[in-house]
Each structure stands twice: as structure tokens, then as C-alpha cells.
N, CA, C, O and the ligand as a Tripos MOL2 file, in Angstrom:
@<TRIPOS>MOLECULE
protein
  237   235    60     0     0
PROTEIN
NO_CHARGES

@<TRIPOS>ATOM
      1 N          64.2530  -37.0390  -25.3030 N.3       1 MET1
      2 CA         63.2170  -37.5260  -26.2270 C.3       1 MET1
      3 C          63.7980  -38.5430  -27.1940 C.2       1 MET1
      4 O          64.8990  -38.3620  -27.7130 O.2       1 MET1
      5 N          63.0600  -39.6010  -27.4300 N.am      2 ARG2
      6 CA         63.5140  -40.6300  -28.3620 C.3       2 ARG2
      7 C          63.0640  -40.2620  -29.7720 C.2       2 ARG2
      8 O          61.9640  -40.6200  -30.1920 O.2       2 ARG2
      9 N          63.9060  -39.5570  -30.4860 N.am      3 VAL3
     10 CA         63.5200  -39.1180  -31.8280 C.3       3 VAL3
     11 C          63.4450  -40.2820  -32.7970 C.2       3 VAL3
     12 O          62.8090  -40.1680  -33.8450 O.2       3 VAL3
     13 N          64.0740  -41.3860  -32.4730 N.am      4 SER4
     14 CA         64.0520  -42.5210  -33.3870 C.3       4 SER4
     15 C          62.7300  -43.2830  -33.3130 C.2       4 SER4
     16 O          62.4260  -44.1190  -34.1640 O.2       4 SER4
     17 N          61.9640  -42.9790  -32.2870 N.am      5 ASN5
     18 CA         60.7120  -43.7080  -32.0860 C.3       5 ASN5
     19 C          59.5580  -42.9280  -32.7070 C.2       5 ASN5
     20 O          58.8040  -42.2490  -32.0110 O.2       5 ASN5
     21 N          59.4340  -43.0370  -34.0220 N.am      6 ILE6
     22 CA         58.4460  -42.2810  -34.7660 C.3       6 ILE6
     23 C          57.5400  -43.2160  -35.5420 C.2       6 ILE6
     24 O          57.9950  -44.1850  -36.1500 O.2       6 ILE6
     25 N          56.2650  -42.9150  -35.5120 N.am      7 LYS7
     26 CA         55.3150  -43.7130  -36.2800 C.3       7 LYS7
     27 C          54.5710  -42.7950  -37.2500 C.2       7 LYS7
     28 O          53.9700  -41.7990  -36.8460 O.2       7 LYS7
     29 N          54.6230  -43.1450  -38.5200 N.am      8 ILE8
     30 CA         53.9230  -42.3490  -39.5290 C.3       8 ILE8
     31 C          52.4660  -42.7720  -39.5930 C.2       8 ILE8
     32 O          52.1540  -43.9630  -39.6290 O.2       8 ILE8
     33 N          51.5760  -41.7830  -39.6060 N.am      9 ILE9
     34 CA         50.1410  -42.0700  -39.6690 C.3       9 ILE9
     35 C          49.5510  -41.4140  -40.9210 C.2       9 ILE9
     36 O          50.1650  -40.5400  -41.5340 O.2       9 ILE9
     37 N          48.3690  -41.8520  -41.2750 N.am     10 GLU10
     38 CA         47.6950  -41.2930  -42.4480 C.3      10 GLU10
     39 C          47.2490  -39.8600  -42.1620 C.2      10 GLU10
     40 O          47.0450  -39.4740  -41.0110 O.2      10 GLU10
     41 N          47.1020  -39.0840  -43.2330 N.am     11 ASP11
     42 CA         46.7490  -37.6730  -43.0830 C.3      11 ASP11
     43 C          45.3520  -37.4440  -42.5160 C.2      11 ASP11
     44 O          45.0910  -36.4130  -41.8970 O.2      11 ASP11
     45 N          44.4570  -38.4050  -42.7260 N.am     12 ASN12
     46 CA         43.0820  -38.2170  -42.2580 C.3      12 ASN12
     47 C          42.8620  -38.7410  -40.8340 C.2      12 ASN12
     48 O          41.7350  -38.7590  -40.3380 O.2      12 ASN12
     49 N          43.9330  -39.1590  -40.1960 N.am     13 VAL13
     50 CA         43.8270  -39.6760  -38.8360 C.3      13 VAL13
     51 C          43.8050  -38.5140  -37.8380 C.2      13 VAL13
     52 O          44.6940  -37.6620  -37.8540 O.2      13 VAL13
     53 N          42.7960  -38.4840  -36.9770 N.am     14 SER14
     54 CA         42.7180  -37.3780  -36.0130 C.3      14 SER14
     55 C          43.0610  -37.8050  -34.6000 C.2      14 SER14
     56 O          43.3210  -36.9650  -33.7370 O.2      14 SER14
     57 N          43.0620  -39.1260  -34.3570 N.am     15 SER15
     58 CA         43.4900  -39.5840  -33.0400 C.3      15 SER15
     59 C          44.1620  -40.9370  -33.1780 C.2      15 SER15
     60 O          43.8460  -41.7090  -34.0830 O.2      15 SER15
     61 N          45.0950  -41.2200  -32.2750 N.am     16 VAL16
     62 CA         45.8230  -42.4710  -32.3180 C.3      16 VAL16
     63 C          45.7510  -43.1250  -30.9450 C.2      16 VAL16
     64 O          45.5180  -42.4610  -29.9340 O.2      16 VAL16
     65 N          45.9530  -44.4230  -30.9270 N.am     17 SER17
     66 CA         46.0470  -45.1000  -29.6440 C.3      17 SER17
     67 C          47.4520  -45.6300  -29.4950 C.2      17 SER17
     68 O          48.0870  -46.0100  -30.4790 O.2      17 SER17
     69 N          47.9440  -45.6590  -28.2630 N.am     18 CYS18
     70 CA         49.2760  -46.1710  -28.0030 C.3      18 CYS18
     71 C          49.2580  -47.0050  -26.7350 C.2      18 CYS18
     72 O          48.6480  -46.6260  -25.7350 O.2      18 CYS18
     73 N          49.9230  -48.1260  -26.7880 N.am     19 SER19
     74 CA         50.0380  -48.9540  -25.5890 C.3      19 SER19
     75 C          51.4720  -49.4400  -25.4510 C.2      19 SER19
     76 O          51.7340  -50.4850  -24.8560 O.2      19 SER19
     77 N          52.4040  -48.6590  -26.0140 N.am     20 GLY20
     78 CA         53.8070  -49.0380  -25.9400 C.3      20 GLY20
     79 C          54.1430  -50.1330  -26.9370 C.2      20 GLY20
     80 O          53.2880  -50.5720  -27.7070 O.2      20 GLY20
     81 N          55.3890  -50.5670  -26.9150 N.am     21 ASP21
     82 CA         55.7940  -51.6860  -27.7570 C.3      21 ASP21
     83 C          56.9440  -52.4250  -27.0990 C.2      21 ASP21
     84 O          57.3210  -52.1180  -25.9680 O.2      21 ASP21
     85 N          57.4960  -53.3880  -27.8000 N.am     22 SER22
     86 CA         58.5290  -54.2320  -27.1970 C.3      22 SER22
     87 C          59.7920  -53.4670  -26.8570 C.2      22 SER22
     88 O          60.5160  -53.8380  -25.9340 O.2      22 SER22
     89 N          60.0660  -52.3880  -27.6040 N.am     23 LYS23
     90 CA         61.2940  -51.6190  -27.3500 C.3      23 LYS23
     91 C          61.1840  -50.7260  -26.1240 C.2      23 LYS23
     92 O          62.0980  -50.6630  -25.3010 O.2      23 LYS23
     93 N          60.0410  -50.0310  -26.0130 N.am     24 THR24
     94 CA         59.9040  -49.0530  -24.9400 C.3      24 THR24
     95 C          59.1850  -49.6250  -23.7240 C.2      24 THR24
     96 O          59.1740  -49.0110  -22.6580 O.2      24 THR24
     97 N          58.5910  -50.7910  -23.8860 N.am     25 GLY25
     98 CA         57.8310  -51.3790  -22.7970 C.3      25 GLY25
     99 C          56.3650  -51.0310  -22.9130 C.2      25 GLY25
    100 O          56.0100  -49.9570  -23.3980 O.2      25 GLY25
    101 N          55.5190  -51.9310  -22.4710 N.am     26 ALA26
    102 CA         54.0840  -51.7150  -22.5880 C.3      26 ALA26
    103 C          53.6010  -50.7380  -21.5290 C.2      26 ALA26
    104 O          54.1950  -50.6260  -20.4560 O.2      26 ALA26
    105 N          52.5170  -50.0290  -21.8380 N.am     27 HIS27
    106 CA         51.8680  -49.1570  -20.8630 C.3      27 HIS27
    107 C          50.3740  -49.2210  -21.1360 C.2      27 HIS27
    108 O          49.9570  -49.7140  -22.1840 O.2      27 HIS27
    109 N          49.5590  -48.7260  -20.2000 N.am     28 PRO28
    110 CA         48.1030  -48.7710  -20.4260 C.3      28 PRO28
    111 C          47.7510  -48.0880  -21.7400 C.2      28 PRO28
    112 O          48.3300  -47.0560  -22.0810 O.2      28 PRO28
    113 N          46.8110  -48.6530  -22.4730 N.am     29 GLN29
    114 CA         46.4430  -48.0580  -23.7580 C.3      29 GLN29
    115 C          45.7860  -46.7030  -23.5650 C.2      29 GLN29
    116 O          44.8540  -46.5480  -22.7760 O.2      29 GLN29
    117 N          46.2830  -45.7460  -24.2910 N.am     30 ILE30
    118 CA         45.7140  -44.3980  -24.2220 C.3      30 ILE30
    119 C          45.4010  -43.9200  -25.6280 C.2      30 ILE30
    120 O          45.9280  -44.4410  -26.6110 O.2      30 ILE30
    121 N          44.5410  -42.9270  -25.7070 N.am     31 PHE31
    122 CA         44.2150  -42.3130  -26.9930 C.3      31 PHE31
    123 C          44.7000  -40.8760  -26.9890 C.2      31 PHE31
    124 O          44.5060  -40.1300  -26.0300 O.2      31 PHE31
    125 N          45.3380  -40.5130  -28.0940 N.am     32 LEU32
    126 CA         45.9250  -39.1790  -28.2170 C.3      32 LEU32
    127 C          45.3190  -38.4650  -29.4090 C.2      32 LEU32
    128 O          45.1380  -39.0560  -30.4740 O.2      32 LEU32
    129 N          45.0080  -37.2020  -29.2280 N.am     33 LYS33
    130 CA         44.4560  -36.4050  -30.3240 C.3      33 LYS33
    131 C          45.5950  -35.7680  -31.0820 C.2      33 LYS33
    132 O          46.4780  -35.1500  -30.4870 O.2      33 LYS33
    133 N          45.5780  -35.9150  -32.3940 N.am     34 VAL34
    134 CA         46.6500  -35.3610  -33.2220 C.3      34 VAL34
    135 C          46.4920  -33.8470  -33.3110 C.2      34 VAL34
    136 O          45.4070  -33.3350  -33.5890 O.2      34 VAL34
    137 N          47.5800  -33.1510  -33.0720 N.am     35 ASN35
    138 CA         47.5950  -31.6970  -33.1500 C.3      35 ASN35
    139 C          47.4690  -31.2550  -34.6030 C.2      35 ASN35
    140 O          48.3010  -31.6110  -35.4370 O.2      35 ASN35
    141 N          46.4300  -30.4800  -34.9070 N.am     36 ASP36
    142 CA         46.1990  -30.0840  -36.2980 C.3      36 ASP36
    143 C          47.2310  -29.0960  -36.8200 C.2      36 ASP36
    144 O          47.4310  -28.9980  -38.0310 O.2      36 ASP36
    145 N          47.8840  -28.3680  -35.9340 N.am     37 GLU37
    146 CA         48.8520  -27.3810  -36.3820 C.3      37 GLU37
    147 C          50.1160  -28.0050  -36.9640 C.2      37 GLU37
    148 O          50.5780  -27.6060  -38.0320 O.2      37 GLU37
    149 N          50.6540  -28.9570  -36.2760 N.am     38 ASP38
    150 CA         51.8840  -29.5720  -36.8000 C.3      38 ASP38
    151 C          51.6670  -31.0240  -37.2420 C.2      38 ASP38
    152 O          52.6110  -31.6890  -37.6700 O.2      38 ASP38
    153 N          50.4410  -31.5090  -37.1400 N.am     39 GLY39
    154 CA         50.1390  -32.8470  -37.6190 C.3      39 GLY39
    155 C          50.8390  -33.9480  -36.8650 C.2      39 GLY39
    156 O          51.1030  -35.0140  -37.4210 O.2      39 GLY39
    157 N          51.1430  -33.7080  -35.6150 N.am     40 SER40
    158 CA         51.8160  -34.7440  -34.8440 C.3      40 SER40
    159 C          51.3510  -34.7410  -33.3940 C.2      40 SER40
    160 O          50.7380  -33.7850  -32.9180 O.2      40 SER40
    161 N          51.6550  -35.8210  -32.7150 N.am     41 VAL41
    162 CA         51.3580  -35.9060  -31.2890 C.3      41 VAL41
    163 C          52.3710  -36.8720  -30.6730 C.2      41 VAL41
    164 O          52.8210  -37.8210  -31.3150 O.2      41 VAL41
    165 N          52.7140  -36.6060  -29.4250 N.am     42 GLU42
    166 CA         53.6990  -37.4550  -28.7570 C.3      42 GLU42
    167 C          53.0500  -38.1440  -27.5680 C.2      42 GLU42
    168 O          52.3420  -37.5160  -26.7810 O.2      42 GLU42
    169 N          53.2990  -39.4320  -27.4480 N.am     43 CYS43
    170 CA         52.7710  -40.1900  -26.3250 C.3      43 CYS43
    171 C          53.5290  -39.7930  -25.0560 C.2      43 CYS43
    172 O          54.7590  -39.8150  -25.0280 O.2      43 CYS43
    173 N          52.7870  -39.4300  -24.0120 N.am     44 TYR44
    174 CA         53.4590  -38.9830  -22.7880 C.3      44 TYR44
    175 C          53.9030  -40.1430  -21.9000 C.2      44 TYR44
    176 O          54.5830  -39.9340  -20.8960 O.2      44 TYR44
    177 N          53.5200  -41.3540  -22.2680 N.am     45 TYR45
    178 CA         54.0300  -42.5190  -21.5430 C.3      45 TYR45
    179 C          55.3910  -42.9520  -22.0590 C.2      45 TYR45
    180 O          56.3550  -43.0560  -21.2990 O.2      45 TYR45
    181 N          55.4570  -43.2040  -23.3550 N.am     46 CYS46
    182 CA         56.6630  -43.8290  -23.9050 C.3      46 CYS46
    183 C          57.4380  -42.9130  -24.8410 C.2      46 CYS46
    184 O          58.5260  -43.2770  -25.2880 O.2      46 CYS46
    185 N          56.8970  -41.7170  -25.1520 N.am     47 GLY47
    186 CA         57.6420  -40.7850  -25.9810 C.3      47 GLY47
    187 C          57.5490  -41.0630  -27.4690 C.2      47 GLY47
    188 O          58.2070  -40.3990  -28.2700 O.2      47 GLY47
    189 N          56.7330  -42.0440  -27.8470 N.am     48 LYS48
    190 CA         56.5730  -42.3220  -29.2710 C.3      48 LYS48
    191 C          55.8940  -41.1520  -29.9620 C.2      48 LYS48
    192 O          54.9190  -40.6010  -29.4510 O.2      48 LYS48
    193 N          56.4060  -40.7760  -31.1160 N.am     49 LYS49
    194 CA         55.8420  -39.6350  -31.8160 C.3      49 LYS49
    195 C          55.0920  -40.1010  -33.0530 C.2      49 LYS49
    196 O          55.6190  -40.8530  -33.8720 O.2      49 LYS49
    197 N          53.8620  -39.6450  -33.1710 N.am     50 PHE50
    198 CA         53.0210  -39.9500  -34.3320 C.3      50 PHE50
    199 C          52.9770  -38.7200  -35.2210 C.2      50 PHE50
    200 O          52.6350  -37.6260  -34.7720 O.2      50 PHE50
    201 N          53.3270  -38.9100  -36.4890 N.am     51 ILE51
    202 CA         53.3580  -37.7780  -37.4120 C.3      51 ILE51
    203 C          52.5830  -38.1350  -38.6700 C.2      51 ILE51
    204 O          52.7080  -39.2340  -39.2110 O.2      51 ILE51
    205 N          51.7830  -37.1840  -39.1190 N.am     52 ARG52
    206 CA         51.0480  -37.4060  -40.3730 C.3      52 ARG52
    207 C          52.0240  -37.4270  -41.5470 C.2      52 ARG52
    208 O          53.0100  -36.6910  -41.5850 O.2      52 ARG52
    209 N          51.7120  -38.2970  -42.4970 N.am     53 LYS53
    210 CA         52.5570  -38.5390  -43.6650 C.3      53 LYS53
    211 C          53.0430  -37.2520  -44.3300 C.2      53 LYS53
    212 O          54.2420  -37.0680  -44.5420 O.2      53 LYS53
    213 N          52.0950  -36.3590  -44.6580 N.am     54 SER54
    214 CA         52.4380  -35.1540  -45.4120 C.3      54 SER54
    215 C          53.3480  -34.2340  -44.6110 C.2      54 SER54
    216 O          54.2280  -33.5860  -45.1770 O.2      54 SER54
    217 N          53.1450  -34.1720  -43.3090 N.am     55 LYS55
    218 CA         53.9720  -33.3080  -42.4560 C.3      55 LYS55
    219 C          55.3780  -33.8740  -42.3440 C.2      55 LYS55
    220 O          56.3560  -33.1290  -42.2880 O.2      55 LYS55
    221 N          55.4690  -35.1740  -42.3120 N.am     56 PHE56
    222 CA         56.7660  -35.8110  -42.1560 C.3      56 PHE56
    223 C          57.6420  -35.5730  -43.3830 C.2      56 PHE56
    224 O          58.8460  -35.3520  -43.2520 O.2      56 PHE56
    225 N          57.0470  -35.6170  -44.5720 N.am     57 LYS57
    226 CA         57.8060  -35.4470  -45.8080 C.3      57 LYS57
    227 C          58.3400  -34.0250  -45.9680 C.2      57 LYS57
    228 O          59.4100  -33.8110  -46.5370 O.2      57 LYS57
    229 N          57.5650  -33.0430  -45.4500 N.am     58 LYS58
    230 CA         57.9640  -31.6500  -45.6260 C.3      58 LYS58
    231 C          59.2030  -31.2850  -44.8350 C.2      58 LYS58
    232 O          59.8850  -30.3170  -45.1740 O.2      58 LYS58
    233 N          59.5110  -32.0340  -43.7920 N.am     59 LYS59
    234 CA         60.6450  -31.6860  -42.9290 C.3      59 LYS59
    235 C          61.9810  -31.9600  -43.6000 C.2      59 LYS59
    236 O          63.0310  -31.7210  -43.0050 O.2      59 LYS59
    237 ZN         53.0170  -44.8390  -25.8040 Zn       60 ZN60
@<TRIPOS>BOND
     1     1     2 1
     2     2     3 1
     3     3     4 2
     4     3     5 am
     5     5     6 1
     6     6     7 1
     7     7     8 2
     8     7     9 am
     9     9    10 1
    10    10    11 1
    11    11    12 2
    12    11    13 am
    13    13    14 1
    14    14    15 1
    15    15    16 2
    16    15    17 am
    17    17    18 1
    18    18    19 1
    19    19    20 2
    20    19    21 am
    21    21    22 1
    22    22    23 1
    23    23    24 2
    24    23    25 am
    25    25    26 1
    26    26    27 1
    27    27    28 2
    28    27    29 am
    29    29    30 1
    30    30    31 1
    31    31    32 2
    32    31    33 am
    33    33    34 1
    34    34    35 1
    35    35    36 2
    36    35    37 am
    37    37    38 1
    38    38    39 1
    39    39    40 2
    40    39    41 am
    41    41    42 1
    42    42    43 1
    43    43    44 2
    44    43    45 am
    45    45    46 1
    46    46    47 1
    47    47    48 2
    48    47    49 am
    49    49    50 1
    50    50    51 1
    51    51    52 2
    52    51    53 am
    53    53    54 1
    54    54    55 1
    55    55    56 2
    56    55    57 am
    57    57    58 1
    58    58    59 1
    59    59    60 2
    60    59    61 am
    61    61    62 1
    62    62    63 1
    63    63    64 2
    64    63    65 am
    65    65    66 1
    66    66    67 1
    67    67    68 2
    68    67    69 am
    69    69    70 1
    70    70    71 1
    71    71    72 2
    72    71    73 am
    73    73    74 1
    74    74    75 1
    75    75    76 2
    76    75    77 am
    77    77    78 1
    78    78    79 1
    79    79    80 2
    80    79    81 am
    81    81    82 1
    82    82    83 1
    83    83    84 2
    84    83    85 am
    85    85    86 1
    86    86    87 1
    87    87    88 2
    88    87    89 am
    89    89    90 1
    90    90    91 1
    91    91    92 2
    92    91    93 am
    93    93    94 1
    94    94    95 1
    95    95    96 2
    96    95    97 am
    97    97    98 1
    98    98    99 1
    99    99   100 2
   100    99   101 am
   101   101   102 1
   102   102   103 1
   103   103   104 2
   104   103   105 am
   105   105   106 1
   106   106   107 1
   107   107   108 2
   108   107   109 am
   109   109   110 1
   110   110   111 1
   111   111   112 2
   112   111   113 am
   113   113   114 1
   114   114   115 1
   115   115   116 2
   116   115   117 am
   117   117   118 1
   118   118   119 1
   119   119   120 2
   120   119   121 am
   121   121   122 1
   122   122   123 1
   123   123   124 2
   124   123   125 am
   125   125   126 1
   126   126   127 1
   127   127   128 2
   128   127   129 am
   129   129   130 1
   130   130   131 1
   131   131   132 2
   132   131   133 am
   133   133   134 1
   134   134   135 1
   135   135   136 2
   136   135   137 am
   137   137   138 1
   138   138   139 1
   139   139   140 2
   140   139   141 am
   141   141   142 1
   142   142   143 1
   143   143   144 2
   144   143   145 am
   145   145   146 1
   146   146   147 1
   147   147   148 2
   148   147   149 am
   149   149   150 1
   150   150   151 1
   151   151   152 2
   152   151   153 am
   153   153   154 1
   154   154   155 1
   155   155   156 2
   156   155   157 am
   157   157   158 1
   158   158   159 1
   159   159   160 2
   160   159   161 am
   161   161   162 1
   162   162   163 1
   163   163   164 2
   164   163   165 am
   165   165   166 1
   166   166   167 1
   167   167   168 2
   168   167   169 am
   169   169   170 1
   170   170   171 1
   171   171   172 2
   172   171   173 am
   173   173   174 1
   174   174   175 1
   175   175   176 2
   176   175   177 am
   177   177   178 1
   178   178   179 1
   179   179   180 2
   180   179   181 am
   181   181   182 1
   182   182   183 1
   183   183   184 2
   184   183   185 am
   185   185   186 1
   186   186   187 1
   187   187   188 2
   188   187   189 am
   189   189   190 1
   190   190   191 1
   191   191   192 2
   192   191   193 am
   193   193   194 1
   194   194   195 1
   195   195   196 2
   196   195   197 am
   197   197   198 1
   198   198   199 1
   199   199   200 2
   200   199   201 am
   201   201   202 1
   202   202   203 1
   203   203   204 2
   204   203   205 am
   205   205   206 1
   206   206   207 1
   207   207   208 2
   208   207   209 am
   209   209   210 1
   210   210   211 1
   211   211   212 2
   212   211   213 am
   213   213   214 1
   214   214   215 1
   215   215   216 2
   216   215   217 am
   217   217   218 1
   218   218   219 1
   219   219   220 2
   220   219   221 am
   221   221   222 1
   222   222   223 1
   223   223   224 2
   224   223   225 am
   225   225   226 1
   226   226   227 1
   227   227   228 2
   228   227   229 am
   229   229   230 1
   230   230   231 1
   231   231   232 2
   232   231   233 am
   233   233   234 1
   234   234   235 1
   235   235   236 2
@<TRIPOS>SUBSTRUCTURE
     1 MET1         2 RESIDUE 1 A MET
     2 ARG2         6 RESIDUE 1 A ARG
     3 VAL3        10 RESIDUE 1 A VAL
     4 SER4        14 RESIDUE 1 A SER
     5 ASN5        18 RESIDUE 1 A ASN
     6 ILE6        22 RESIDUE 1 A ILE
     7 LYS7        26 RESIDUE 1 A LYS
     8 ILE8        30 RESIDUE 1 A ILE
     9 ILE9        34 RESIDUE 1 A ILE
    10 GLU10       38 RESIDUE 1 A GLU
    11 ASP11       42 RESIDUE 1 A ASP
    12 ASN12       46 RESIDUE 1 A ASN
    13 VAL13       50 RESIDUE 1 A VAL
    14 SER14       54 RESIDUE 1 A SER
    15 SER15       58 RESIDUE 1 A SER
    16 VAL16       62 RESIDUE 1 A VAL
    17 SER17       66 RESIDUE 1 A SER
    18 CYS18       70 RESIDUE 1 A CYS
    19 SER19       74 RESIDUE 1 A SER
    20 GLY20       78 RESIDUE 1 A GLY
    21 ASP21       82 RESIDUE 1 A ASP
    22 SER22       86 RESIDUE 1 A SER
    23 LYS23       90 RESIDUE 1 A LYS
    24 THR24       94 RESIDUE 1 A THR
    25 GLY25       98 RESIDUE 1 A GLY
    26 ALA26      102 RESIDUE 1 A ALA
    27 HIS27      106 RESIDUE 1 A HIS
    28 PRO28      110 RESIDUE 1 A PRO
    29 GLN29      114 RESIDUE 1 A GLN
    30 ILE30      118 RESIDUE 1 A ILE
    31 PHE31      122 RESIDUE 1 A PHE
    32 LEU32      126 RESIDUE 1 A LEU
    33 LYS33      130 RESIDUE 1 A LYS
    34 VAL34      134 RESIDUE 1 A VAL
    35 ASN35      138 RESIDUE 1 A ASN
    36 ASP36      142 RESIDUE 1 A ASP
    37 GLU37      146 RESIDUE 1 A GLU
    38 ASP38      150 RESIDUE 1 A ASP
    39 GLY39      154 RESIDUE 1 A GLY
    40 SER40      158 RESIDUE 1 A SER
    41 VAL41      162 RESIDUE 1 A VAL
    42 GLU42      166 RESIDUE 1 A GLU
    43 CYS43      170 RESIDUE 1 A CYS
    44 TYR44      174 RESIDUE 1 A TYR
    45 TYR45      178 RESIDUE 1 A TYR
    46 CYS46      182 RESIDUE 1 A CYS
    47 GLY47      186 RESIDUE 1 A GLY
    48 LYS48      190 RESIDUE 1 A LYS
    49 LYS49      194 RESIDUE 1 A LYS
    50 PHE50      198 RESIDUE 1 A PHE
    51 ILE51      202 RESIDUE 1 A ILE
    52 ARG52      206 RESIDUE 1 A ARG
    53 LYS53      210 RESIDUE 1 A LYS
    54 SER54      214 RESIDUE 1 A SER
    55 LYS55      218 RESIDUE 1 A LYS
    56 PHE56      222 RESIDUE 1 A PHE
    57 LYS57      226 RESIDUE 1 A LYS
    58 LYS58      230 RESIDUE 1 A LYS
    59 LYS59      234 RESIDUE 1 A LYS
    60 ZN60       237 GROUP 0 **** ****
């Protein structure tokens, strides 16, 4: 897992879209639902992890 590939999102965000980036390579755009329990979701294409602001600070 690429732990360095993390994107912080706002706390009120319930879903994110990902289509890759220049580092990991592009992939078809997908939409991911943020897990309410841990406030994060990981893209299964490129491994990018989206974490809600408040959850990220607590770690
Ligand atoms: Zn992705």
C-alpha cells in the first residue's frame, strides 16, 4: 500500500471521485463512498487514500 498517497477531504464529504494522477497513472474515473466508521476510503485502482480532516488529525 502506498501510504504516502493520501488526500485529505472535508468532513462533510460522503463520496469522492478518483481518476488517478500523474504519479500513479490515470485510470477510469470512479466514485467511492467514504466509510463512516473510520472516515476514510481507499481507491482500489491506484491505492490513493482519502481521509476526512478530523480523522486524520486524531491519528
Ligand atoms: Zn484512484
